[in-house]
Residue, then its C-alpha position, 0 to 999 in steps of 0.5 A: x208658689x202661689x201668694x196668700x199675704x194681703x199686704x194693706x201697709x202702704x199704697x200701691x201706686x198701681x191701684x192708684x193709677x187704676x182708680x184714675x183709669x180703669x181702661x188700661x191693658x191689663x195683662x194677666x196670669x193663668x192663676x187669675x182666671x183658673x178657679x182656685x183649689x184648696x182641698x190640696x192643702x185641706x180635702x174638708x175645704x169646698x171647692x169653687x168650680x168654674x161656674x160659681x168662679x165665672x159669676x163671683x169673679x171672672x164676670x165683674x172684671x170682665x165687665x169692669x175692664x175694656x183691656x183685659x189681656x192674656x198671652x198667648x202661652x198663658x191661654x194654652x195654659x187655661x185649658x182646665x177646667x174646659x167651660x175656662x178655654x170656652x170662656x176666654x176663646x168667647x171673650x177674643x172673639x168678642x173683642x173683650x180680650x186682648x190675644x198678647x201675640x209674639x208674632x206680631x212684634x217687630x222684628x226689632x222688639x222679637x230680639x229685645x223680648x229674647x233678651x229679656x225672656x233669658x234674663x227673667x226664665x233664668x230664675x224659672x224653672x221654663x228653658x227657652x231653648x226647650x220651651x217647656x211647659x214649666x213658668x212658660x205663661x209668666x215668663x212669656x207675659x212677662x216679656x211682651x209686657x216689658x217690651x210693649x211696655x205696658x205698666x201691670x201685671x195680674x198676678x199670684x205666682x209669688x215667684x213672678x211678683x218677686x221678679x218683678x218687685x226685685x226686679x234690680x235685684x235680680x237684674x231682670x229688666x222688669x223695672x215699670x211693671x207693677x203688680x196688681x193683686x187679687x184683692x185690690x181688683x176685688x176692693x177696687x169693684x166693691x168700691x166702684x160698685x161694680x159688684x157686691x160685697x158678699x161676692x167679693x167677699x167670698x172670693x177674698x174668704x177662699x183665697x186669702x182667709x181659709x186657712x188658720x194660718x192666713x187667719x192670723x196673717x191676713x184681715x178679715x173682710x170687713x177689717x180689710x176693707x177699712x183699712x183699704x179704704x184708709x189707703x185708697x177712698x179718698x182717690x177713689x172718692x174724688x175719680x173722675x173716671x169710673x166705669x158704669x155701675x150700672x153693670x153691677x146689675x147686668x153681673x148680679x143677675x146671671 
C-alpha cells in the first residue's frame, strides 16, 4: 500500500541531516522512481507520463543528490515504462546512480544480510526461499541498507515504512534507519533552490492532495511549505553545505 499522509507534526531528523549534508547515500524504493498513476482511483484523473515525471521529479533529484542508490532487485522492478529502465541504467553507467548488489558483500556481510532478510520478510509477501517478486525490492533493499549501515530509506510504501519506524516492535533490526518521504524531498529541493515551486507543487498535488480524503487530511501546497518552514527553515538558512543552485537552470530547461 502507498502512503499518502503528510506528517508535519514533528521534525524528521533524517531531513535535518540531509540539509546539513546533501552528499549522502540515499537508497530508494521502486515507488519513488516509477511514475505514480492515480487513474485506478478515478479514471478522470490525468496520468503523469514518464517524460513529465522525469522533468518534474527525477531530473531535479538526480541533479541534486550525488549518491542516490537502488538495490539490484529494485532495478528489476523498474521495467515499466521502458524509458524508466533505460534512464536508470544510463545513470548507473554514468556513475550518477549507485547500484547496490549483494554480490559485493563479504561472506560475513552476506550471512548477516540473510539473517536480516528473514526478519523483514516475515511481515511481507516475500518468501526468501521461493524468491517471489512480491515485496522483494523493499525487503532486499532494507536488508542491504542495514548490513552496510546506510542511514536512509526513501519510500512511499506504507508497509516498508512501518517495518522501519516500528523496528523494535516487530524486531526487524532496522533500528538506526530513517525514512525520507517524497514530500520532504520536494520541500528540500524547493527551499534549496534546486527547482521551481511550481515543479514540486505539481508532484505534491498529484501524490498527496488529489482526492477529497487527501484534501481533508493534508495541507495544500502553500500551507505545506509554511508548515515545513516552521520546522526546517532555520536549518536551511544556516546550512553551509548546499547543492549548486545553478542546477535549476539546467533542470528547468529540459
